[in-house]
N, CA, C, O and CB atoms as a CASP TS submission, in Angstrom:
PFRMAT TS
TARGET T0000
AUTHOR 0000-0000-0000
METHOD Language model
MODEL 1
PARENT N/A
ATOM      1  N   MET     1      10.703 -14.068   8.117  1.00  0.00           N
ATOM      2  CA  MET     1       9.831 -13.036   7.569  1.00  0.00           C
ATOM      3  C   MET     1       8.900 -13.677   6.543  1.00  0.00           C
ATOM      4  O   MET     1       9.330 -14.490   5.725  1.00  0.00           O
ATOM      5  CB  MET     1      10.660 -11.878   6.928  1.00  0.00           C
ATOM      6  N   ASP     2       7.655 -13.312   6.593  1.00  0.00           N
ATOM      7  CA  ASP     2       6.665 -13.781   5.635  1.00  0.00           C
ATOM      8  C   ASP     2       7.094 -13.353   4.232  1.00  0.00           C
ATOM      9  O   ASP     2       7.414 -12.183   4.020  1.00  0.00           O
ATOM     10  CB  ASP     2       5.248 -13.229   5.980  1.00  0.00           C
ATOM     11  N   SER     3       7.106 -14.274   3.279  1.00  0.00           N
ATOM     12  CA  SER     3       7.637 -13.980   1.947  1.00  0.00           C
ATOM     13  C   SER     3       6.872 -12.887   1.217  1.00  0.00           C
ATOM     14  O   SER     3       7.442 -12.232   0.344  1.00  0.00           O
ATOM     15  CB  SER     3       7.629 -15.224   1.115  1.00  0.00           C
ATOM     16  N   ARG     4       5.604 -12.666   1.542  1.00  0.00           N
ATOM     17  CA  ARG     4       4.854 -11.639   0.817  1.00  0.00           C
ATOM     18  C   ARG     4       5.337 -10.240   1.135  1.00  0.00           C
ATOM     19  O   ARG     4       5.080  -9.322   0.356  1.00  0.00           O
ATOM     20  CB  ARG     4       3.386 -11.745   1.135  1.00  0.00           C
ATOM     21  N   TRP     5       6.033 -10.036   2.256  1.00  0.00           N
ATOM     22  CA  TRP     5       6.519  -8.702   2.590  1.00  0.00           C
ATOM     23  C   TRP     5       7.704  -8.309   1.737  1.00  0.00           C
ATOM     24  O   TRP     5       8.093  -7.141   1.734  1.00  0.00           O
ATOM     25  CB  TRP     5       6.895  -8.630   4.051  1.00  0.00           C
ATOM     26  N   LYS     6       8.285  -9.242   1.017  1.00  0.00           N
ATOM     27  CA  LYS     6       9.365  -8.890   0.103  1.00  0.00           C
ATOM     28  C   LYS     6       8.856  -7.966  -1.001  1.00  0.00           C
ATOM     29  O   LYS     6       9.628  -7.194  -1.569  1.00  0.00           O
ATOM     30  CB  LYS     6       9.988 -10.155  -0.505  1.00  0.00           C
ATOM     31  N   ALA     7       7.573  -8.039  -1.303  1.00  0.00           N
ATOM     32  CA  ALA     7       6.980  -7.204  -2.353  1.00  0.00           C
ATOM     33  C   ALA     7       6.176  -6.047  -1.764  1.00  0.00           C
ATOM     34  O   ALA     7       5.308  -5.492  -2.436  1.00  0.00           O
ATOM     35  CB  ALA     7       6.082  -8.051  -3.260  1.00  0.00           C
ATOM     36  N   ALA     8       6.457  -5.682  -0.518  1.00  0.00           N
ATOM     37  CA  ALA     8       5.623  -4.696   0.173  1.00  0.00           C
ATOM     38  C   ALA     8       5.826  -3.265  -0.288  1.00  0.00           C
ATOM     39  O   ALA     8       4.964  -2.421  -0.042  1.00  0.00           O
ATOM     40  CB  ALA     8       5.881  -4.766   1.626  1.00  0.00           C
ATOM     41  N   ASP     9       6.917  -2.969  -0.937  1.00  0.00           N
ATOM     42  CA  ASP     9       7.176  -1.592  -1.360  1.00  0.00           C
ATOM     43  C   ASP     9       6.223  -1.188  -2.477  1.00  0.00           C
ATOM     44  O   ASP     9       6.280  -1.744  -3.574  1.00  0.00           O
ATOM     45  CB  ASP     9       8.636  -1.432  -1.822  1.00  0.00           C
ATOM     46  N   ARG    10       5.351  -0.227  -2.203  1.00  0.00           N
ATOM     47  CA  ARG    10       4.378   0.286  -3.173  1.00  0.00           C
ATOM     48  C   ARG    10       3.537  -0.825  -3.784  1.00  0.00           C
ATOM     49  O   ARG    10       3.340  -0.866  -4.999  1.00  0.00           O
ATOM     50  CB  ARG    10       5.090   1.048  -4.275  1.00  0.00           C
ATOM     51  N   ARG    11       3.060  -1.693  -2.969  1.00  0.00           N
ATOM     52  CA  ARG    11       2.269  -2.820  -3.442  1.00  0.00           C
ATOM     53  C   ARG    11       0.835  -2.371  -3.718  1.00  0.00           C
ATOM     54  O   ARG    11       0.185  -1.810  -2.836  1.00  0.00           O
ATOM     55  CB  ARG    11       2.291  -3.971  -2.415  1.00  0.00           C
ATOM     56  N   PRO    12       0.345  -2.610  -4.913  1.00  0.00           N
ATOM     57  CA  PRO    12      -1.032  -2.213  -5.212  1.00  0.00           C
ATOM     58  C   PRO    12      -2.037  -3.188  -4.608  1.00  0.00           C
ATOM     59  O   PRO    12      -1.767  -4.382  -4.476  1.00  0.00           O
ATOM     60  CB  PRO    12      -1.240  -2.119  -6.723  1.00  0.00           C
ATOM     61  N   GLU    13      -3.169  -2.666  -4.255  1.00  0.00           N
ATOM     62  CA  GLU    13      -4.298  -3.482  -3.844  1.00  0.00           C
ATOM     63  C   GLU    13      -5.494  -3.029  -4.653  1.00  0.00           C
ATOM     64  O   GLU    13      -5.553  -1.884  -5.100  1.00  0.00           O
ATOM     65  CB  GLU    13      -4.568  -3.372  -2.305  1.00  0.00           C
ATOM     66  N   VAL    14      -6.441  -3.919  -4.839  1.00  0.00           N
ATOM     67  CA  VAL    14      -7.600  -3.647  -5.674  1.00  0.00           C
ATOM     68  C   VAL    14      -8.856  -3.913  -4.859  1.00  0.00           C
ATOM     69  O   VAL    14      -8.940  -4.918  -4.153  1.00  0.00           O
ATOM     70  CB  VAL    14      -7.580  -4.510  -6.967  1.00  0.00           C
ATOM     71  N   SER    15      -9.827  -3.020  -4.952  1.00  0.00           N
ATOM     72  CA  SER    15     -11.138  -3.229  -4.339  1.00  0.00           C
ATOM     73  C   SER    15     -12.142  -3.524  -5.439  1.00  0.00           C
ATOM     74  O   SER    15     -12.212  -2.803  -6.433  1.00  0.00           O
ATOM     75  CB  SER    15     -11.578  -1.989  -3.500  1.00  0.00           C
ATOM     76  N   VAL    16     -12.913  -4.577  -5.262  1.00  0.00           N
ATOM     77  CA  VAL    16     -13.873  -5.011  -6.268  1.00  0.00           C
ATOM     78  C   VAL    16     -15.264  -5.054  -5.637  1.00  0.00           C
ATOM     79  O   VAL    16     -15.452  -5.668  -4.587  1.00  0.00           O
ATOM     80  CB  VAL    16     -13.482  -6.404  -6.852  1.00  0.00           C
ATOM     81  N   TRP    17     -16.249  -4.396  -6.283  1.00  0.00           N
ATOM     82  CA  TRP    17     -17.627  -4.434  -5.793  1.00  0.00           C
ATOM     83  C   TRP    17     -18.235  -5.763  -6.222  1.00  0.00           C
ATOM     84  O   TRP    17     -18.313  -6.060  -7.414  1.00  0.00           O
ATOM     85  CB  TRP    17     -18.470  -3.219  -6.334  1.00  0.00           C
ATOM     86  N   CYS    18     -18.666  -6.560  -5.247  1.00  0.00           N
ATOM     87  CA  CYS    18     -19.207  -7.900  -5.516  1.00  0.00           C
ATOM     88  C   CYS    18     -20.691  -7.990  -5.196  1.00  0.00           C
ATOM     89  O   CYS    18     -21.188  -9.058  -4.842  1.00  0.00           O
ATOM     90  CB  CYS    18     -18.448  -8.948  -4.712  1.00  0.00           C
ATOM     91  N   GLY    19     -21.399  -6.874  -5.318  1.00  0.00           N
ATOM     92  CA  GLY    19     -22.837  -6.854  -5.098  1.00  0.00           C
ATOM     93  C   GLY    19     -23.198  -6.676  -3.637  1.00  0.00           C
ATOM     94  O   GLY    19     -22.328  -6.733  -2.767  1.00  0.00           O
ATOM     95  N   PRO    20     -24.489  -6.458  -3.359  1.00  0.00           N
ATOM     96  CA  PRO    20     -24.916  -6.173  -1.991  1.00  0.00           C
ATOM     97  C   PRO    20     -24.691  -7.333  -1.019  1.00  0.00           C
ATOM     98  O   PRO    20     -24.565  -7.111   0.185  1.00  0.00           O
ATOM     99  CB  PRO    20     -26.366  -5.805  -1.991  1.00  0.00           C
ATOM    100  N   GLN    21     -24.641  -8.545  -1.517  1.00  0.00           N
ATOM    101  CA  GLN    21     -24.446  -9.690  -0.621  1.00  0.00           C
ATOM    102  C   GLN    21     -23.032  -9.706  -0.029  1.00  0.00           C
ATOM    103  O   GLN    21     -22.865 -10.031   1.147  1.00  0.00           O
ATOM    104  CB  GLN    21     -24.713 -11.002  -1.374  1.00  0.00           C
ATOM    105  N   PHE    22     -22.018  -9.363  -0.820  1.00  0.00           N
ATOM    106  CA  PHE    22     -20.632  -9.425  -0.357  1.00  0.00           C
ATOM    107  C   PHE    22     -19.996  -8.057  -0.172  1.00  0.00           C
ATOM    108  O   PHE    22     -19.030  -7.935   0.582  1.00  0.00           O
ATOM    109  CB  PHE    22     -19.812 -10.223  -1.322  1.00  0.00           C
ATOM    110  N   GLY    23     -20.504  -7.024  -0.832  1.00  0.00           N
ATOM    111  CA  GLY    23     -19.928  -5.687  -0.720  1.00  0.00           C
ATOM    112  C   GLY    23     -18.586  -5.593  -1.420  1.00  0.00           C
ATOM    113  O   GLY    23     -18.356  -6.259  -2.429  1.00  0.00           O
ATOM    114  N   TRP    24     -17.697  -4.763  -0.882  1.00  0.00           N
ATOM    115  CA  TRP    24     -16.369  -4.565  -1.456  1.00  0.00           C
ATOM    116  C   TRP    24     -15.438  -5.670  -0.971  1.00  0.00           C
ATOM    117  O   TRP    24     -15.372  -5.953   0.226  1.00  0.00           O
ATOM    118  CB  TRP    24     -15.804  -3.167  -1.081  1.00  0.00           C
ATOM    119  N   ILE    25     -14.732  -6.284  -1.886  1.00  0.00           N
ATOM    120  CA  ILE    25     -13.715  -7.288  -1.572  1.00  0.00           C
ATOM    121  C   ILE    25     -12.369  -6.697  -1.984  1.00  0.00           C
ATOM    122  O   ILE    25     -12.206  -6.238  -3.115  1.00  0.00           O
ATOM    123  CB  ILE    25     -13.999  -8.670  -2.310  1.00  0.00           C
ATOM    124  N   ASP    26     -11.406  -6.710  -1.062  1.00  0.00           N
ATOM    125  CA  ASP    26     -10.083  -6.158  -1.337  1.00  0.00           C
ATOM    126  C   ASP    26      -9.118  -7.293  -1.664  1.00  0.00           C
ATOM    127  O   ASP    26      -9.070  -8.307  -0.968  1.00  0.00           O
ATOM    128  CB  ASP    26      -9.567  -5.329  -0.131  1.00  0.00           C
ATOM    129  N   LEU    27      -8.347  -7.099  -2.742  1.00  0.00           N
ATOM    130  CA  LEU    27      -7.413  -8.114  -3.219  1.00  0.00           C
ATOM    131  C   LEU    27      -5.998  -7.562  -3.273  1.00  0.00           C
ATOM    132  O   LEU    27      -5.793  -6.378  -3.542  1.00  0.00           O
ATOM    133  CB  LEU    27      -7.833  -8.626  -4.598  1.00  0.00           C
ATOM    134  N   ASP    28      -5.032  -8.419  -3.019  1.00  0.00           N
ATOM    135  CA  ASP    28      -3.610  -8.107  -3.172  1.00  0.00           C
ATOM    136  C   ASP    28      -3.107  -8.944  -4.349  1.00  0.00           C
ATOM    137  O   ASP    28      -2.660 -10.074  -4.150  1.00  0.00           O
ATOM    138  CB  ASP    28      -2.786  -8.408  -1.838  1.00  0.00           C
ATOM    139  N   PRO    29      -3.172  -8.405  -5.583  1.00  0.00           N
ATOM    140  CA  PRO    29      -2.808  -9.202  -6.750  1.00  0.00           C
ATOM    141  C   PRO    29      -1.323  -9.552  -6.815  1.00  0.00           C
ATOM    142  O   PRO    29      -0.956 -10.551  -7.433  1.00  0.00           O
ATOM    143  CB  PRO    29      -3.196  -8.470  -7.993  1.00  0.00           C
ATOM    144  N   THR    30      -0.471  -8.753  -6.191  1.00  0.00           N
ATOM    145  CA  THR    30       0.967  -9.046  -6.201  1.00  0.00           C
ATOM    146  C   THR    30       1.255 -10.390  -5.545  1.00  0.00           C
ATOM    147  O   THR    30       2.110 -11.146  -6.004  1.00  0.00           O
ATOM    148  CB  THR    30       1.749  -7.935  -5.485  1.00  0.00           C
ATOM    149  N   ASN    31       0.529 -10.679  -4.463  1.00  0.00           N
ATOM    150  CA  ASN    31       0.763 -11.903  -3.702  1.00  0.00           C
ATOM    151  C   ASN    31      -0.394 -12.898  -3.792  1.00  0.00           C
ATOM    152  O   ASN    31      -0.403 -13.901  -3.079  1.00  0.00           O
ATOM    153  CB  ASN    31       1.016 -11.560  -2.260  1.00  0.00           C
ATOM    154  N   ALA    32      -1.374 -12.626  -4.669  1.00  0.00           N
ATOM    155  CA  ALA    32      -2.537 -13.506  -4.861  1.00  0.00           C
ATOM    156  C   ALA    32      -3.243 -13.800  -3.531  1.00  0.00           C
ATOM    157  O   ALA    32      -3.474 -14.958  -3.183  1.00  0.00           O
ATOM    158  CB  ALA    32      -2.102 -14.827  -5.526  1.00  0.00           C
ATOM    159  N   LEU    33      -3.583 -12.730  -2.792  1.00  0.00           N
ATOM    160  CA  LEU    33      -4.225 -12.862  -1.491  1.00  0.00           C
ATOM    161  C   LEU    33      -5.458 -11.979  -1.383  1.00  0.00           C
ATOM    162  O   LEU    33      -5.579 -10.965  -2.070  1.00  0.00           O
ATOM    163  CB  LEU    33      -3.244 -12.521  -0.386  1.00  0.00           C
ATOM    164  N   LEU    34      -6.368 -12.384  -0.507  1.00  0.00           N
ATOM    165  CA  LEU    34      -7.417 -11.480  -0.060  1.00  0.00           C
ATOM    166  C   LEU    34      -6.796 -10.565   0.991  1.00  0.00           C
ATOM    167  O   LEU    34      -5.991 -11.015   1.807  1.00  0.00           O
ATOM    168  CB  LEU    34      -8.665 -12.266   0.512  1.00  0.00           C
ATOM    169  N   VAL    35      -7.161  -9.295   0.978  1.00  0.00           N
ATOM    170  CA  VAL    35      -6.644  -8.344   1.963  1.00  0.00           C
ATOM    171  C   VAL    35      -7.321  -8.636   3.296  1.00  0.00           C
ATOM    172  O   VAL    35      -8.543  -8.758   3.377  1.00  0.00           O
ATOM    173  CB  VAL    35      -6.892  -6.855   1.514  1.00  0.00           C
ATOM    174  N   GLU    36      -6.501  -8.747   4.341  1.00  0.00           N
ATOM    175  CA  GLU    36      -7.019  -9.018   5.687  1.00  0.00           C
ATOM    176  C   GLU    36      -6.493  -7.967   6.656  1.00  0.00           C
ATOM    177  O   GLU    36      -6.060  -6.895   6.234  1.00  0.00           O
ATOM    178  CB  GLU    36      -6.621 -10.444   6.162  1.00  0.00           C
ATOM    179  N   ASP    37      -6.527  -8.268   7.954  1.00  0.00           N
ATOM    180  CA  ASP    37      -6.125  -7.309   8.979  1.00  0.00           C
ATOM    181  C   ASP    37      -4.640  -6.978   8.959  1.00  0.00           C
ATOM    182  O   ASP    37      -4.231  -5.988   9.566  1.00  0.00           O
ATOM    183  CB  ASP    37      -6.491  -7.834  10.324  1.00  0.00           C
ATOM    184  N   ASP    38      -3.822  -7.778   8.281  1.00  0.00           N
ATOM    185  CA  ASP    38      -2.393  -7.494   8.254  1.00  0.00           C
ATOM    186  C   ASP    38      -1.995  -6.574   7.097  1.00  0.00           C
ATOM    187  O   ASP    38      -0.806  -6.354   6.867  1.00  0.00           O
ATOM    188  CB  ASP    38      -1.619  -8.787   8.164  1.00  0.00           C
ATOM    189  N   HIS    39      -2.967  -6.041   6.377  1.00  0.00           N
ATOM    190  CA  HIS    39      -2.728  -5.031   5.352  1.00  0.00           C
ATOM    191  C   HIS    39      -3.148  -3.681   5.926  1.00  0.00           C
ATOM    192  O   HIS    39      -4.167  -3.580   6.610  1.00  0.00           O
ATOM    193  CB  HIS    39      -3.508  -5.358   4.024  1.00  0.00           C
ATOM    194  N   ILE    40      -2.369  -2.655   5.646  1.00  0.00           N
ATOM    195  CA  ILE    40      -2.677  -1.317   6.139  1.00  0.00           C
ATOM    196  C   ILE    40      -2.844  -0.394   4.942  1.00  0.00           C
ATOM    197  O   ILE    40      -1.906  -0.188   4.172  1.00  0.00           O
ATOM    198  CB  ILE    40      -1.562  -0.793   7.101  1.00  0.00           C
ATOM    199  N   VAL    41      -4.042   0.160   4.788  1.00  0.00           N
ATOM    200  CA  VAL    41      -4.312   1.085   3.689  1.00  0.00           C
ATOM    201  C   VAL    41      -3.767   2.456   4.075  1.00  0.00           C
ATOM    202  O   VAL    41      -4.129   3.008   5.114  1.00  0.00           O
ATOM    203  CB  VAL    41      -5.845   1.158   3.364  1.00  0.00           C
ATOM    204  N   ILE    42      -2.895   2.996   3.230  1.00  0.00           N
ATOM    205  CA  ILE    42      -2.347   4.320   3.523  1.00  0.00           C
ATOM    206  C   ILE    42      -2.844   5.373   2.545  1.00  0.00           C
ATOM    207  O   ILE    42      -2.689   6.570   2.785  1.00  0.00           O
ATOM    208  CB  ILE    42      -0.833   4.276   3.496  1.00  0.00           C
ATOM    209  N   ALA    43      -3.447   4.928   1.435  1.00  0.00           N
ATOM    210  CA  ALA    43      -3.983   5.880   0.464  1.00  0.00           C
ATOM    211  C   ALA    43      -4.937   5.142  -0.471  1.00  0.00           C
ATOM    212  O   ALA    43      -4.827   3.930  -0.662  1.00  0.00           O
ATOM    213  CB  ALA    43      -2.835   6.573  -0.342  1.00  0.00           C
ATOM    214  N   ILE    44      -5.870   5.890  -1.049  1.00  0.00           N
ATOM    215  CA  ILE    44      -6.820   5.336  -2.011  1.00  0.00           C
ATOM    216  C   ILE    44      -6.827   6.234  -3.233  1.00  0.00           C
ATOM    217  O   ILE    44      -6.948   7.453  -3.110  1.00  0.00           O
ATOM    218  CB  ILE    44      -8.254   5.209  -1.398  1.00  0.00           C
ATOM    219  N   GLY    45      -6.697   5.642  -4.410  1.00  0.00           N
ATOM    220  CA  GLY    45      -6.705   6.422  -5.635  1.00  0.00           C
ATOM    221  C   GLY    45      -6.951   5.544  -6.837  1.00  0.00           C
ATOM    222  O   GLY    45      -6.995   4.319  -6.728  1.00  0.00           O
ATOM    223  N   ARG    46      -7.110   6.175  -7.988  1.00  0.00           N
ATOM    224  CA  ARG    46      -7.363   5.430  -9.224  1.00  0.00           C
ATOM    225  C   ARG    46      -6.092   4.856  -9.824  1.00  0.00           C
ATOM    226  O   ARG    46      -6.138   3.835 -10.510  1.00  0.00           O
ATOM    227  CB  ARG    46      -8.040   6.320 -10.237  1.00  0.00           C
ATOM    228  N   ASP    47      -4.947   5.507  -9.572  1.00  0.00           N
ATOM    229  CA  ASP    47      -3.668   4.995 -10.061  1.00  0.00           C
ATOM    230  C   ASP    47      -2.560   5.534  -9.150  1.00  0.00           C
ATOM    231  O   ASP    47      -2.825   6.293  -8.218  1.00  0.00           O
ATOM    232  CB  ASP    47      -3.423   5.407 -11.564  1.00  0.00           C
ATOM    233  N   TYR    48      -1.328   5.135  -9.428  1.00  0.00           N
ATOM    234  CA  TYR    48      -0.216   5.499  -8.552  1.00  0.00           C
ATOM    235  C   TYR    48      -0.040   7.013  -8.424  1.00  0.00           C
ATOM    236  O   TYR    48       0.347   7.494  -7.359  1.00  0.00           O
ATOM    237  CB  TYR    48       1.066   4.880  -9.067  1.00  0.00           C
ATOM    238  N   ALA    49      -0.308   7.753  -9.461  1.00  0.00           N
ATOM    239  CA  ALA    49      -0.161   9.207  -9.403  1.00  0.00           C
ATOM    240  C   ALA    49      -1.088   9.831  -8.359  1.00  0.00           C
ATOM    241  O   ALA    49      -0.762  10.872  -7.789  1.00  0.00           O
ATOM    242  CB  ALA    49      -0.439   9.817 -10.775  1.00  0.00           C
ATOM    243  N   ASP    50      -2.241   9.206  -8.101  1.00  0.00           N
ATOM    244  CA  ASP    50      -3.172   9.716  -7.089  1.00  0.00           C
ATOM    245  C   ASP    50      -2.672   9.483  -5.667  1.00  0.00           C
ATOM    246  O   ASP    50      -3.062  10.207  -4.751  1.00  0.00           O
ATOM    247  CB  ASP    50      -4.530   9.065  -7.262  1.00  0.00           C
ATOM    248  N   VAL    51      -1.818   8.487  -5.470  1.00  0.00           N
ATOM    249  CA  VAL    51      -1.464   8.073  -4.110  1.00  0.00           C
ATOM    250  C   VAL    51       0.039   8.043  -3.840  1.00  0.00           C
ATOM    251  O   VAL    51       0.481   7.446  -2.858  1.00  0.00           O
ATOM    252  CB  VAL    51      -2.034   6.719  -3.839  1.00  0.00           C
ATOM    253  N   SER    52       0.811   8.673  -4.693  1.00  0.00           N
ATOM    254  CA  SER    52       2.258   8.692  -4.505  1.00  0.00           C
ATOM    255  C   SER    52       2.596   9.237  -3.118  1.00  0.00           C
ATOM    256  O   SER    52       2.104  10.299  -2.737  1.00  0.00           O
ATOM    257  CB  SER    52       2.941   9.540  -5.603  1.00  0.00           C
ATOM    258  N   PRO    53       3.437   8.516  -2.355  1.00  0.00           N
ATOM    259  CA  PRO    53       3.728   8.965  -0.988  1.00  0.00           C
ATOM    260  C   PRO    53       4.545  10.243  -0.924  1.00  0.00           C
ATOM    261  O   PRO    53       4.517  10.936   0.094  1.00  0.00           O
ATOM    262  CB  PRO    53       4.454   7.888  -0.248  1.00  0.00           C
ATOM    263  N   VAL    54       5.268  10.573  -1.980  1.00  0.00           N
ATOM    264  CA  VAL    54       6.073  11.789  -2.003  1.00  0.00           C
ATOM    265  C   VAL    54       5.840  12.489  -3.336  1.00  0.00           C
ATOM    266  O   VAL    54       5.955  11.873  -4.396  1.00  0.00           O
ATOM    267  CB  VAL    54       7.590  11.474  -1.790  1.00  0.00           C
ATOM    268  N   ASP    55       5.519  13.753  -3.280  1.00  0.00           N
ATOM    269  CA  ASP    55       5.322  14.529  -4.490  1.00  0.00           C
ATOM    270  C   ASP    55       6.106  15.824  -4.312  1.00  0.00           C
ATOM    271  O   ASP    55       5.613  16.789  -3.728  1.00  0.00           O
ATOM    272  CB  ASP    55       3.792  14.802  -4.772  1.00  0.00           C
ATOM    273  N   ALA    56       7.340  15.828  -4.825  1.00  0.00           N
ATOM    274  CA  ALA    56       8.192  16.999  -4.631  1.00  0.00           C
ATOM    275  C   ALA    56       9.278  17.017  -5.689  1.00  0.00           C
ATOM    276  O   ALA    56       9.467  16.052  -6.429  1.00  0.00           O
ATOM    277  CB  ALA    56       8.811  17.006  -3.217  1.00  0.00           C
ATOM    278  N   VAL    57       9.987  18.132  -5.744  1.00  0.00           N
ATOM    279  CA  VAL    57      11.134  18.284  -6.634  1.00  0.00           C
ATOM    280  C   VAL    57      12.300  18.749  -5.785  1.00  0.00           C
ATOM    281  O   VAL    57      12.170  19.681  -4.991  1.00  0.00           O
ATOM    282  CB  VAL    57      10.838  19.292  -7.806  1.00  0.00           C
ATOM    283  N   ILE    58      13.454  18.091  -5.956  1.00  0.00           N
ATOM    284  CA  ILE    58      14.657  18.481  -5.233  1.00  0.00           C
ATOM    285  C   ILE    58      15.649  19.031  -6.243  1.00  0.00           C
ATOM    286  O   ILE    58      16.005  18.356  -7.209  1.00  0.00           O
ATOM    287  CB  ILE    58      15.265  17.279  -4.435  1.00  0.00           C
ATOM    288  N   LEU    59      16.088  20.250  -6.015  1.00  0.00           N
ATOM    289  CA  LEU    59      17.084  20.868  -6.880  1.00  0.00           C
ATOM    290  C   LEU    59      18.371  21.009  -6.088  1.00  0.00           C
ATOM    291  O   LEU    59      18.381  21.584  -5.000  1.00  0.00           O
ATOM    292  CB  LEU    59      16.599  22.252  -7.419  1.00  0.00           C
ATOM    293  N   GLY    60      19.447  20.485  -6.634  1.00  0.00           N
ATOM    294  CA  GLY    60      20.723  20.601  -5.945  1.00  0.00           C
ATOM    295  C   GLY    60      21.626  19.436  -6.268  1.00  0.00           C
ATOM    296  O   GLY    60      21.205  18.447  -6.868  1.00  0.00           O
ATOM    297  N   ALA    61      22.852  19.565  -5.868  1.00  0.00           N
ATOM    298  CA  ALA    61      23.836  18.525  -6.119  1.00  0.00           C
ATOM    299  C   ALA    61      24.142  17.792  -4.822  1.00  0.00           C
ATOM    300  O   ALA    61      23.754  18.221  -3.736  1.00  0.00           O
ATOM    301  CB  ALA    61      25.122  19.118  -6.728  1.00  0.00           C
ATOM    302  N   GLY    62      24.835  16.698  -4.961  1.00  0.00           N
ATOM    303  CA  GLY    62      25.253  15.954  -3.783  1.00  0.00           C
ATOM    304  C   GLY    62      24.441  14.689  -3.591  1.00  0.00           C
ATOM    305  O   GLY    62      23.403  14.488  -4.221  1.00  0.00           O
ATOM    306  N   LYS    63      24.932  13.861  -2.723  1.00  0.00           N
ATOM    307  CA  LYS    63      24.283  12.578  -2.428  1.00  0.00           C
ATOM    308  C   LYS    63      23.001  12.797  -1.624  1.00  0.00           C
ATOM    309  O   LYS    63      22.948  13.634  -0.723  1.00  0.00           O
ATOM    310  CB  LYS    63      25.246  11.647  -1.655  1.00  0.00           C
ATOM    311  N   GLN    64      21.992  12.038  -1.967  1.00  0.00           N
ATOM    312  CA  GLN    64      20.719  12.125  -1.259  1.00  0.00           C
ATOM    313  C   GLN    64      20.347  10.742  -0.753  1.00  0.00           C
ATOM    314  O   GLN    64      20.674   9.730  -1.374  1.00  0.00           O
ATOM    315  CB  GLN    64      19.599  12.702  -2.174  1.00  0.00           C
ATOM    316  N   GLN    65      19.671  10.713   0.360  1.00  0.00           N
ATOM    317  CA  GLN    65      19.275   9.444   0.957  1.00  0.00           C
ATOM    318  C   GLN    65      17.898   9.612   1.581  1.00  0.00           C
ATOM    319  O   GLN    65      17.581  10.663   2.139  1.00  0.00           O
ATOM    320  CB  GLN    65      20.315   8.967   2.015  1.00  0.00           C
ATOM    321  N   ARG    66      17.092   8.576   1.483  1.00  0.00           N
ATOM    322  CA  ARG    66      15.752   8.606   2.061  1.00  0.00           C
ATOM    323  C   ARG    66      15.570   7.367   2.924  1.00  0.00           C
ATOM    324  O   ARG    66      16.007   6.276   2.558  1.00  0.00           O
ATOM    325  CB  ARG    66      14.656   8.680   0.951  1.00  0.00           C
ATOM    326  N   ALA    67      14.930   7.539   4.059  1.00  0.00           N
ATOM    327  CA  ALA    67      14.634   6.419   4.933  1.00  0.00           C
ATOM    328  C   ALA    67      13.265   6.633   5.564  1.00  0.00           C
ATOM    329  O   ALA    67      12.843   7.764   5.802  1.00  0.00           O
ATOM    330  CB  ALA    67      15.725   6.257   6.019  1.00  0.00           C
ATOM    331  N   ALA    68      12.592   5.544   5.823  1.00  0.00           N
ATOM    332  CA  ALA    68      11.271   5.621   6.467  1.00  0.00           C
ATOM    333  C   ALA    68      11.060   4.375   7.307  1.00  0.00           C
ATOM    334  O   ALA    68      11.598   3.308   7.013  1.00  0.00           O
ATOM    335  CB  ALA    68      10.130   5.771   5.410  1.00  0.00           C
ATOM    336  N   SER    69      10.275   4.531   8.348  1.00  0.00           N
ATOM    337  CA  SER    69       9.909   3.373   9.173  1.00  0.00           C
ATOM    338  C   SER    69       8.508   3.598   9.726  1.00  0.00           C
ATOM    339  O   SER    69       8.028   4.728   9.817  1.00  0.00           O
ATOM    340  CB  SER    69      10.940   3.149  10.335  1.00  0.00           C
ATOM    341  N   VAL    70       7.877   2.512  10.086  1.00  0.00           N
ATOM    342  CA  VAL    70       6.503   2.568  10.602  1.00  0.00           C
ATOM    343  C   VAL    70       6.392   1.624  11.781  1.00  0.00           C
ATOM    344  O   VAL    70       6.826   0.474  11.715  1.00  0.00           O
ATOM    345  CB  VAL    70       5.461   2.200   9.498  1.00  0.00           C
ATOM    346  N   ASP    71       5.810   2.118  12.857  1.00  0.00           N
ATOM    347  CA  ASP    71       5.478   1.277  14.003  1.00  0.00           C
ATOM    348  C   ASP    71       3.963   1.127  14.033  1.00  0.00           C
ATOM    349  O   ASP    71       3.238   2.115  13.914  1.00  0.00           O
ATOM    350  CB  ASP    71       6.023   1.887  15.352  1.00  0.00           C
ATOM    351  N   VAL    72       3.488  -0.083  14.189  1.00  0.00           N
ATOM    352  CA  VAL    72       2.052  -0.356  14.186  1.00  0.00           C
ATOM    353  C   VAL    72       1.665  -1.000  15.515  1.00  0.00           C
ATOM    354  O   VAL    72       2.281  -1.975  15.946  1.00  0.00           O
ATOM    355  CB  VAL    72       1.658  -1.276  12.990  1.00  0.00           C
ATOM    356  N   LYS    73       0.634  -0.442  16.161  1.00  0.00           N
ATOM    357  CA  LYS    73       0.122  -1.006  17.403  1.00  0.00           C
ATOM    358  C   LYS    73      -1.339  -1.372  17.219  1.00  0.00           C
ATOM    359  O   LYS    73      -2.097  -0.592  16.642  1.00  0.00           O
ATOM    360  CB  LYS    73       0.295  -0.016  18.579  1.00  0.00           C
ATOM    361  N   PRO    74      -1.748  -2.525  17.689  1.00  0.00           N
ATOM    362  CA  PRO    74      -3.173  -2.870  17.628  1.00  0.00           C
ATOM    363  C   PRO    74      -3.988  -1.949  18.543  1.00  0.00           C
ATOM    364  O   PRO    74      -3.534  -1.571  19.623  1.00  0.00           O
ATOM    365  CB  PRO    74      -3.390  -4.352  18.028  1.00  0.00           C
ATOM    366  N   VAL    75      -5.173  -1.602  18.103  1.00  0.00           N
ATOM    367  CA  VAL    75      -6.056  -0.751  18.890  1.00  0.00           C
ATOM    368  C   VAL    75      -7.165  -1.626  19.472  1.00  0.00           C
ATOM    369  O   VAL    75      -7.742  -2.468  18.784  1.00  0.00           O
ATOM    370  CB  VAL    75      -6.647   0.414  18.021  1.00  0.00           C
ATOM    371  N   GLY    76      -7.447  -1.406  20.755  1.00  0.00           N
ATOM    372  CA  GLY    76      -8.548  -2.136  21.377  1.00  0.00           C
ATOM    373  C   GLY    76      -8.141  -3.312  22.097  1.00  0.00           C
ATOM    374  O   GLY    76      -8.981  -4.010  22.664  1.00  0.00           O
TER
END
């Protein structure tokens, strides 16, 4: 497994405007990388509160568990 995926949980990315010649450049500061085709944008916001994947309140007792998975297929 590529070592950068170890930090994939809620990994921030930054978009920087670099003028009309280069446009927007996307950076992955956690792994010191330029964002390429192997990054998938799932939300855009000014901070984590804007893009939190779950926004809810659970009231109740007992054990709780959460799981998620994603399948990605190339298009074209």
